[in-house]
N, C-alpha and C positions, 0 to 999 in steps of 0.2 A: 451621726446616723444618716443613712441615705433615706430617700423618700419612702421606700417600701418598708424599711425597718421602723421608721417613725410611725407609719400607719399601723403596722403590726403591734408596736408597743402601745399605741393609743387604744387599739381594740382590746388588747389583753388587759390593760389598765381599767377600761370601762367594765369589763366582765368582773374583774377582781373587786372593784369598788362596789358593784351591785351585790355581789355575794356578801361582802363585808357589811354593807348597809342593811342587808336583809337578815343579818345575824346568823348567817351560815358560816360559822367560824372555821370549821374544819376545811370546807371547800374554799373559803377565802384564803386560808393559809396555803393551800395547794396552788391556787391561781397566782398569788403573790410570789410563791417560791419559783414558779416558772419565769416570772419577770425578773426576780432576783438573780437567776442564772444568766441573764442577758445584759446586766448592767454592772458598772464598777464605780469606784470612788464614792462620793457623797450620795449619789443615787442609790447605790447598793446598800449603804448604811441606812438610808431612810426606809427602803423596802424591807430590810431586815428588822427595823424597828416596828414597822406595821405588821410583819409576820409575828413578832413577839406579842404585840397587842392582840392579834387574832388568837394566838394560843392562850393568852391570859384569859380572854373571854370564854374560850372553850373550857378551861379549868374552872372558871367561875360558874359556868352553867352546870358543871358536875359537882359543885360544892367544895372545890379545892381553893379556899380563900388564900392560903399561904402561897401556893404556886401562882395564882392569879396576880397577887400583889407584887411578887418578885418580878415576874415577866412584864407586867405593866410598867413598873418602874424602870426596868432595863430598856424597854421599847421607847418610852418617853425620853429617857436620857439620850438615846441614839438619835432621835428625831429633833429634839428641841434646839439643838445647836446648828441645825441645818434648815431652818424654816424658810430661808431665802432661796433655796434651790427650787426651781420650777419643774415640777413633775405633773402639773395640771391638777394639783390637790391643794386645798387651803390648809396648809400645815400649821399656820398660826392658830386657827380656830380648833383644829384637831388637838393640838397640844394643850390648849385651854381646857377642853373637855376631859382630856386624859388627866390633867392635874387635879381637877375636881374629883374625878372618879378615884384616883390614887389616894387622895386625902380621905375620902369616904371609906375606902377599903382599909386603910391604915388605922382609922378610928372605929372600924366595925360599925359604921352607920348603915341604916337601912337604905337599900338601893331601890330605885324604881326604873321603869322602862326608859325614861328620859336620860338616865345615867349611862346608857349604852353608848359607846363611842360611835361617831359618824364621820365618814370621809366625804367632805364637800368638794365637788369638782370646781375648779376655777372657771 
């Protein structure tokens, strides 16, 4: 990426991260989708995984436990083999919180506010 593209990517990522971390799942999905359209390879797979997590949380907010569980599992699988890729996000801790959330969803445990996934910038 050239310098201008890198700056634009970082700005877009900052916006998408804030939407995600503020639990604005639908808007976060749209913001990450814009980023997804500009990257390829492992970066594209990671962004797609985050998109799936966003949609899973949207489903969860609407009471669709089955859809949320499936998409969360797919998103986690897409990301967890690529945690060494540097997108400016702590993917290791993100996957850790996703694994806990997925287990809770699979076992139909009660969720609380702290179970919502969070994307921590590096």
